[in-house]
N, C-alpha and C positions, 0 to 999 in steps of 0.2 A: 531461418527465424522465421521466415513469412510463412511456410505453410503448417510449422507445429502451431502456430497460433489458431488456425482455423480447427485443426484437429482437436486442440485443448478444449475450445467451445464443446464438440461432439454432441451429442444426447439430445434432449427437449429441455434446457436449462435456461433457452434464450428468452423465456417469457415468464411472467410471476408463478410464482407457486400456487399450487391449488387450494391452500388456506392459507389465505394473507395473514400477516401480523397487522396489529393496529395501525392505522394510518400515522403517518408520521407529518407534522405540519411542515408548510415550505419554509425556507429561510428568508427573512424578509429582507429587500433591498436595504433598508437604512441599519439593519444589523452590520450588513456586509460595508457599508460606507463608514462607519466609527461606533457601532456599538459592541455588544458582546462578542460576537464572531471576531472581529478584529482584536479585540482585545487578548482573547484566547490564543489567536495566531501571534502576537506581538508577546506574549507571557511566554508561549513556547519555544519561539525563536529566542529569546533571552536565556531561558534555560539551557536550550540546547549548545549558544555560544558562551555559555556562562566563563567556562576555562579558559578561553582564547579570545574573547570579544574584546574589542578596543574602538576608540573615539577616532575613526579612519577618516584621512581627507575626502573631503567631497569628490575630489577627481579621482581617487581609488574606487571610493563607490561608483561613481559612475562609469568606470571603466569595466568593474565586474559586471554590473548589470546590461552594458554595451553588448558584451562578449557573450553573455548568456541569451540576450535576444537574438544575437548575430546567428548563433548557431540554431535557434528555432526556425531561423528562415535557410538554414542548411542543415538539414535534419542528416543527411547522409555522413557528415562528416562528425556532428554528435555521434551516431551510432558506432562510430568508429572508436570512441574514446570508453566504449564499455566491452566487455567480453562475450564471447558466444553461449550458446545453452547449450549443456550437457547432452551429449549424443544418444544416451539411454532416454531420454524423456521424447524425442520425437517418436521413438518405437514403440514406447507403451501408450503413446496418446494414439496411435493408429489402431493399436488393438482396443484401446476404449470407443474409439469412433466406429470399429467393426463390431463391437457389442461382444468381445471375446468373452470366454468363460472364466471362472474365478482361478481355474486351473491352469489354463494358458497366462492370464497375468502372472499368477504366483511364481510361475515357471520362469518369466521374464523379470521380474523383481529379483527374483533369486537370484541371477546373473551378476547382479552389483550388491557387493555387501554393505555398503553404505547405505543404498536405496533400502535394502531390508531392515537394518537397523532404524531408519526414520518412518518405514510404515508400522512398526511394531512398537515404538516410541509413540507414534499419533496415535495407535489405538488403545494405549494404555494412558493417554494423558486425561488430566482433568477434565477437559472437554467433554471426551466420550464417556467416563466413568465406569468401566467394564466391573461388572459384579465380580470376576476374578481376572487376575494377570492373564494377558494374553500374549503366547509364546511363540505360536506359528506364523507365517506369513498368510497361510489360509485364513485362518482364523481373524487376523487383522484385516483383512479383505472383507471379509463378511462384516467387520464391526464400522470400516470406513463407507462401505458402500462405494459405488462408480463416481458419484458426485464429490464424496470426501477424498477420494484417491485422486479424482482432477484436482481440486484443492490444493493437495498434499505435493503434486507434481508442479504445477504452479509454482508454490511456494519453492521449491527445490531450482527449479528452474531460475527464478528472479533472484534467488539471495545472490550469489557470487556478481549479479549486476549492480546490487546496490552496496554490498559489503566489499567494496573493491580494495584489491591490495594496493595500498595508496599510502602515501605521506602526509606530516603536518596535520592541519586541523581535520582534513578529510579521515584519517585513519581512526581519530579520536570520536569524532561524529557518525561515522557509517553504522555503527552496532545501534545507537539510539534509533537513528534512522530507521534502519532494517526493521526495528521493534516496533515504531510507530505504523510502518507499512502493513506489517503481518496483523497488527490488531485494526487498523484503518480496513483492510480487505474483509477481514472478518465482521465488521460492524457493518461497513457497506452493507455486505451482504444478507445480513439480518434486516437492514431497514428497507431494502430494495423490495420485498413482495407489498410492503404497506405503501409504497408509491408508484406500483404496477412497473416496476422495472426488472429485469434478469438478474437473478442472484450471483449466478457464475460471472455475468459479465461485469456487476459491481465489484465482485471479486478480484478481477484481473486489474480494474482500473485503481482499486486501491493499494495492489500490489505496485502498479506501474507509475503511479503520479509520483513520486519522489525521485525518480532516477533523475530528472533534470536540475532538481537541488543539490544531488549528489555531484554531478558534474558542476555545477555552480560552486561547489565547495573547492572543487580539483583547482577550477580558474581562480578561485582566490589564493588558494596555496601558491600558486605561481605568482601572483601579483602582491602579494603581502610577505611579511618577513617574519620569521621566527613564530611559525604555524599559527599567526595571528589571522583573525578575521574580524570585518565591520560590527560591531556589537550593537548598533542603534536599533530600534524597533523599527521607524521609519524605513531603514534601508532592508533589514526584516521582513518587512511586509511587501515590498517590492521582489525582494528576491525569490518568496514564497511564491509571489506569482508569475513572477517570469519563468521560475521552476516548473510550473505547472505547465505552461505554454511549450517549453523545450519538451517535456514529457509527452505532452499531446502529438508534437512533431514527429519525435522518435516512434511513437506508437503508430501514426499514421505511415511512417516510412517503411515500419514493419509488418505493415499490413494488416493490423489489428482491425477489428470492426470499427467501422467508421462511428458508431454509436458509442464505444468506449473512447476513441480518442477524442471526440468530442465532450463527452462527459467529464474528461479532465481538463480540457481546454477551457469548461464553464462551469467548473466546480467552484470558482469564487463567485458565481453570481448564477446560482441554480434554478432560479425562475426559467432557465432555458431549456429544463427538459429534465424528466423523469429520473434517469440514471444519474444525472448531475447531482439532483438533489438528493438521490442516495448516497452519493460520494463525497458530498458536502457534510452530510449527516456522519457519516462513519468515521470521516476526517475528523470531525470534532470532538465526538466521541474517543477516539483513540487518543487525539493529543490531552485531552482531559485525563485519560487513565494514566498516561505517564506521568502528568503534573500532579495527580493524586498521589501515584507512587513514589514520587520524588519528594513528595512533602512541601512541596511548593504550592498546591492548592490544596483545601480542605473538602472532605466528603459533602458537607454541608454549604459550601461556597455558592455564591450566587452564580456564578458559572454554570454550577451543576442545577440548583434548584431553580434558578430562573431560566436557564440556557436549555433545560431536557425538558421533556415531559416524562410520563411514567414508564412508558416503554422503552424509551431511549435510556434512562437511567438503570433499566433492568440490563440493558446490554451494555451499560458500562459495567457494571459488576460482574458480568458475565466475561468481560476482558480481562477480569483480575486473575481468571484462571487460565489464561493464554500465557504461554512460557516462550520466548525468543528463542 
């Protein structure tokens, strides 16, 4: 796990893109403390837990939060609660780091039929919009480019970490959490150039930041009964914050770049760094996309019109083409 992260970074994408996107405004502290950001977070949590949320005793809420926070202080124990990365991913990342030819990459991709399907599916997605259907691995790799392939490999590596084979409420919530993770990663990478942050590092942070939340729901399944989960907004905001700290601790334990682990830890207070700001904006946009798609929020809701600028709203629209 530790070495493949460094290979995944590879290339020169650790700095901002040459042609920056429009600058994204900083998220203000007063928003975090009680304004639109907290409202979006609370609305997202209530929607995510609507099928199983209940009025839990204060002692149950406190126990869940205490256990999540304790794991953040013991990340090696927390890391044992999630699966390992597929072996084919590090092999391919070594090739990317060594600037292998497309022919060599195609040969390695072709060794895994699932990966072949993923690469071709990605190249034919609405995000890339090819003029004609892409049918071969070689053509797909030409369409994606090395950075697109790195992002795809990162998604494939992280998917089993978030979509754990679990029971109870976690089994219900995990697909939606993964959907939000994918959209957050893409949105954060799009926001990154405008705030002078690395696009791929923002992508990694977006994929990683929900891992602690999934662990928190697994703990809740052990503590609560009948697949229930505390449903209050106040608890949800605390769990989302504690989950980010746990994700950051696991990221540091896995030797993610310090800037990525730090961005995850400070995404709730993004004045503390450019990457944290990109992640916070991407996270907000992704959550709004899910809430709009679920018809919880309208396209012209104040969350959108007041909470996002024009560039961020275009990113919100772009996420509608992203399939989980």
